[in-house]
C-alpha positions in Angstrom: 3.1 -4.1 12.4 4.9 -6.7 10.4 8.4 -6.2 8.9 8.5 -5.2 5.3 8.2 -8.0 2.7 10.6 -8.6 -0.1 8.5 -8.6 -3.2 9.9 -9.5 -6.6 7.8 -8.2 -9.5 8.5 -9.2 -13.1 7.2 -7.0 -15.9 7.7 -4.1 -13.5 8.8 -1.5 -16.1 5.3 -0.6 -17.3 1.6 -1.2 -17.1 0.2 -3.4 -14.4 3.6 -4.4 -13.0 4.7 -0.8 -12.5 1.4 0.1 -10.9 1.7 -2.8 -8.5 5.2 -1.7 -7.6 4.0 1.8 -6.8 1.3 0.5 -4.5 3.4 -2.1 -2.7 6.6 -0.1 -2.7 5.4 2.3 0.0 5.8 -0.2 2.8 7.8 -3.1 1.3 11.1 -3.8 -0.4 10.6 -4.3 -4.2 12.9 -5.9 -6.7 11.8 -4.6 -10.1 12.5 -6.8 -13.1 11.9 -6.4 -16.8 13.9 -6.1 -20.0 14.1 -2.3 -20.2 16.6 -1.1 -17.6 15.9 2.6 -18.3 12.1 2.1 -17.6 12.9 0.1 -14.5 15.0 3.0 -13.2 12.1 5.4 -13.8 9.7 3.2 -11.8 12.4 2.8 -9.0 12.6 6.6 -8.8 8.9 6.8 -8.0 9.4 4.7 -4.9 10.8 5.8 -1.5 14.6 5.8 -1.3 16.0 2.4 -0.4 12.7 0.6 -1.1 13.5 -0.7 -4.6 16.2 -2.3 -6.7 16.1 -2.4 -10.5 17.3 -5.8 -11.7 16.9 -6.4 -15.5 15.6 -9.9 -16.4 14.3 -11.8 -19.4 11.8 -14.2 -18.0 12.1 -16.4 -21.1 15.7 -17.1 -20.2 16.6 -19.4 -17.3 20.1 -18.1 -16.7 18.8 -14.5 -16.7 16.2 -15.4 -14.1 18.8 -17.1 -11.9 21.1 -14.1 -12.1 18.2 -11.7 -11.3 17.1 -13.8 -8.3 20.7 -13.9 -7.0 20.9 -10.1 -7.2 17.5 -9.7 -5.5 18.6 -11.8 -2.6 21.8 -10.0 -2.3 20.0 -6.6 -1.9 16.9 -7.5 0.1 17.3 -11.1 1.3 14.9 -14.0 0.5 11.9 -13.3 -1.7 8.7 -13.4 0.3 6.3 -12.7 -2.6 6.8 -13.3 -6.3 4.5 -11.4 -8.6 4.5 -12.8 -12.2 3.4 -9.8 -14.2 5.5 -10.1 -17.4 3.5 -10.8 -20.5 3.0 -10.1 -24.2 0.1 -10.5 -26.5 -0.2 -11.0 -30.3 -3.8 -10.8 -31.3 -4.5 -12.4 -34.7 -6.4 -15.4 -36.0 -4.5 -18.7 -36.3 -4.1 -18.5 -40.1 -2.0 -15.4 -39.8 -0.3 -16.2 -36.5 3.3 -16.9 -37.1 5.1 -19.7 -35.4 7.5 -17.2 -33.9 4.7 -15.1 -32.4 3.1 -18.2 -30.9 6.4 -19.4 -29.4 7.2 -15.9 -28.0 3.9 -15.8 -26.1 4.4 -19.3 -24.7 8.0 -18.4 -23.7 7.0 -15.3 -21.8 3.5 -15.9 -20.6 3.8 -19.6 -19.7 7.5 -20.6 -19.5 8.4 -17.4 -17.8 5.9 -18.1 -15.0 7.3 -21.6 -14.7 10.9 -20.5 -14.6 10.4 -17.6 -12.1 8.2 -19.8 -9.8 10.6 -22.7 -9.9 13.4 -20.3 -8.9 11.8 -19.1 -5.7 9.8 -22.1 -4.5 12.6 -24.2 -3.0 13.6 -21.4 -0.5 9.9 -20.8 0.3 9.4 -24.5 1.1 12.5 -24.4 3.3 11.2 -21.4 5.1 7.6 -22.7 5.3 6.2 -19.4 4.0 5.8 -17.5 0.8 3.3 -16.2 -1.8 3.2 -16.4 -5.5 0.8 -14.1 -7.4 0.3 -14.4 -11.2 -1.3 -11.6 -13.2 -3.2 -13.7 -15.7 -6.1 -12.9 -18.1 -9.7 -13.7 -18.5 -8.6 -15.0 -21.9 -7.5 -18.1 -19.9 -11.1 -19.0 -19.1 -13.1 -17.1 -21.8 -12.8 -17.7 -25.6 -12.1 -14.7 -27.8 -11.6 -14.6 -31.6 -8.1 -13.6 -32.6 -6.7 -14.8 -29.3 -5.5 -18.3 -30.0 -1.8 -18.0 -29.0 -2.4 -15.6 -26.2 -5.3 -17.7 -24.7 -3.2 -20.9 -25.0 -0.3 -19.3 -23.0 -2.6 -17.9 -20.4 -4.6 -21.0 -19.9 -1.4 -23.0 -19.6 -0.2 -20.6 -16.9 -3.5 -20.9 -15.0 -3.3 -24.7 -15.1 0.3 -24.5 -13.9 -0.5 -22.3 -10.9 -3.7 -24.3 -10.0 -1.6 -27.5 -9.8 1.2 -25.7 -7.9 -1.3 -24.6 -5.3 -2.0 -28.2 -4.4 1.7 -29.0 -4.3 2.8 -26.3 -1.9 -0.3 -25.6 0.2 1.0 -27.8 3.1 4.2 -25.8 3.1 2.2 -22.6 4.0 2.9 -21.1 0.5 0.0 -19.2 -1.0 -0.6 -19.3 -4.7 -3.0 -16.7 -6.2 -4.1 -15.7 -9.6 -5.6 -12.4 -10.8 -7.6 -13.0 -13.9 -7.7 -9.6 -15.6 -10.2 -8.2 -18.1 -9.6 -5.3 -20.5 -7.1 -2.9 -18.9 -5.8 0.2 -20.5 -2.1 -0.7 -21.1 0.1 -0.8 -24.2 -1.0 -4.4 -24.9 -3.8 -2.5 -26.8 -3.1 -0.3 -29.8 -3.4 3.5 -29.5 -6.5 3.4 -31.7 -8.1 0.8 -29.4 -7.3 2.8 -26.3 -8.7 5.9 -27.9 -11.9 4.3 -29.0 -12.6 2.0 -26.0 -10.5 3.4 -23.2 -13.5 4.7 -21.3 -14.7 1.1 -20.9 -11.4 -0.3 -19.8 -10.0 -0.6 -16.3 -6.8 1.1 -15.2 -3.6 -0.5 -14.2 -4.0 0.7 -10.6 -7.4 -1.1 -10.4 -5.4 -4.3 -10.8 -2.7 -3.1 -8.4 -5.3 -2.7 -5.7 -6.2 -6.4 -6.1 -2.6 -7.3 -5.7 -2.3 -5.2 -2.7 -5.3 -6.9 -1.2 -3.7 -10.3 -1.8 -0.4 -9.3 -0.3 -2.2 -8.0 2.8 -3.3 -11.6 3.5 0.3 -12.8 3.6 0.5 -13.2 7.4 -3.1 -14.5 7.8 -2.8 -18.3 8.4 -6.6 -18.8 8.1 -7.1 -17.3 4.6 -5.9 -18.4 1.1 -7.3 -16.2 -1.6 -6.9 -18.4 -4.6 -8.3 -16.6 -7.7 -9.7 -13.1 -8.3 -11.6 -12.3 -11.5 -11.7 -8.6 -12.4 -13.7 -7.4 -15.4 -14.7 -3.9 -16.5 -18.0 -2.8 -15.1 -19.7 -2.9 -18.5 -18.2 -6.4 -19.4 -15.7 -7.7 -21.8 -14.7 -5.8 -24.9 
């Protein structure tokens, strides 16, 4: 048996991030980050005592990330696995997409991945081990109407992590992406979830994939680079 890993999860207060925390928190040490401290505490209370720390963080803010990372290290030591799960979506055509909505998606979905990754990579390189998992979207590789800003942010994040993979591979750092199809979280409206929810995946389905990736952390022969997960009946 290996020692528990220290896993830092952004966007951990709800949806896929919270589901990943509940799966991985049984046997590891989890730093839960998000903007809603009350929700983070609720997720923390679902995990075994001493297995999790709630550390609020705005992934669009570099100083907030630095502070959260410092707190995480203080509690559980160096981060072994970073899971970039924070994300937002504004789904509208380009003529009605506001500049602010576009900028917000880039700031969280792309810049946030860059900032969090940049924060942990130096120590991983020094230790010659580590894993970075980014929960992305099939919108990064599949065009959808009304998805211009979201797709741009997700495609950018995918390009970033694909390039990063080549940069850090020789340092024994694994970089993986989970490209996720329609999943029943609050990125969808209540009406959409009511009408199409039976065709959507659940957050725990994605958490199982993350668990599978983390299980390969200590395997020196295997690097699982990208996993695409779609609903059984296809895209919505």
